[in-house]
C-alpha positions in Angstrom: 120.6 101.0 139.0 117.9 102.8 137.0 119.9 102.6 133.8 120.1 98.8 134.2 116.4 98.5 135.0 115.3 100.5 132.0 117.9 98.9 129.7 116.5 95.5 130.6 112.9 96.6 130.0 113.9 98.2 126.7 115.8 95.1 125.5 112.8 93.0 126.4 111.2 94.7 123.4 114.0 93.5 121.2 113.8 89.8 122.1 111.4 87.0 122.8 108.8 89.1 124.6 108.5 91.4 121.6 105.5 89.4 120.4 103.9 88.9 123.7 100.6 90.9 123.6 100.1 90.6 127.4 103.6 91.9 128.1 103.2 94.8 125.6 100.0 95.8 127.2 101.7 95.9 130.6 104.9 97.7 129.5 103.5 100.3 127.1 101.9 103.4 128.7 98.2 103.9 127.8 99.2 107.1 125.9 102.2 105.5 124.2 103.3 107.0 120.8 106.2 106.1 118.6 107.8 107.8 115.6 109.1 104.8 113.7 112.5 104.6 112.0 110.7 105.3 108.7 109.0 108.4 110.1 105.5 107.1 110.7 103.6 108.0 113.9 101.9 105.1 115.6 99.9 104.7 118.8 99.8 102.0 121.4 97.2 99.8 119.7 99.0 99.9 116.4 102.3 99.1 118.0 100.8 96.1 119.9 99.1 94.8 116.8 102.2 95.1 114.7 104.6 93.5 117.2 102.2 90.7 118.3 101.6 89.9 114.6 105.2 89.5 113.6 105.8 86.0 112.2 109.6 86.1 112.2 110.9 88.9 114.4 114.2 90.4 113.5 117.1 90.0 116.0 117.9 93.5 117.2 121.2 94.2 119.0 121.7 97.3 121.0 124.7 99.3 122.5 125.8 102.6 123.9 123.0 103.1 126.4 122.8 106.5 128.1 120.3 107.6 130.7 119.0 111.1 131.0 117.1 111.6 134.3 114.1 114.0 134.0 113.2 113.7 137.6 112.1 111.0 140.0 109.4 109.6 137.7 110.7 110.2 134.2 113.8 109.2 132.3 115.0 109.2 128.7 117.0 106.2 127.5 119.2 106.9 124.4 121.0 104.1 122.6 122.0 102.5 119.2 120.6 99.5 117.5 121.4 97.4 114.5 120.2 94.1 113.1 122.3 90.9 113.7 123.7 91.3 110.2 124.9 94.8 111.0 122.3 96.5 108.8 119.7 99.2 109.8 121.9 101.1 112.3 119.6 103.4 114.2 119.7 105.9 117.0 116.9 105.4 119.5 115.3 107.4 122.3 112.7 106.2 124.7 110.8 108.1 127.4 110.0 106.0 130.4 107.6 107.1 133.1 107.0 105.6 136.5 103.2 105.1 136.5 100.5 105.1 139.1 100.6 101.3 138.7 104.0 101.4 140.5 106.0 100.3 137.4 108.1 101.8 134.7 106.1 102.2 131.4 107.3 103.2 127.9 105.5 106.4 127.0 107.3 107.5 123.8 109.9 106.0 121.5 111.6 107.3 118.4 114.0 105.5 116.0 116.2 107.5 113.5 118.5 106.0 110.9 122.1 106.6 111.9 123.9 108.9 109.4 125.1 106.7 106.5 123.1 103.7 107.6 121.2 101.6 105.0 
């Protein structure tokens, strides 16, 4: 059940809601940080500005989801992504926390190029 919930939230960041500033402000934890696929550390404000400003978002496909429970209020979601043309294969990890706002929020995300990926 939790796997499906977090998978749906994660995939919302790969689709149409990816550019929705209001949605991003709701789903990203106030202390959100990301280590991008290219190795750059960004914060919540930078992430929201970048995603909300995308003019033609890339279609991201995902697979092989695995949930690691870290207790009642924290879980790590690990999965693979690639662009619709098969390029940019990445391994991704997201740390989701159940917040005091009674919802799951993304606190941390890291994307790493899959070995041999272009």
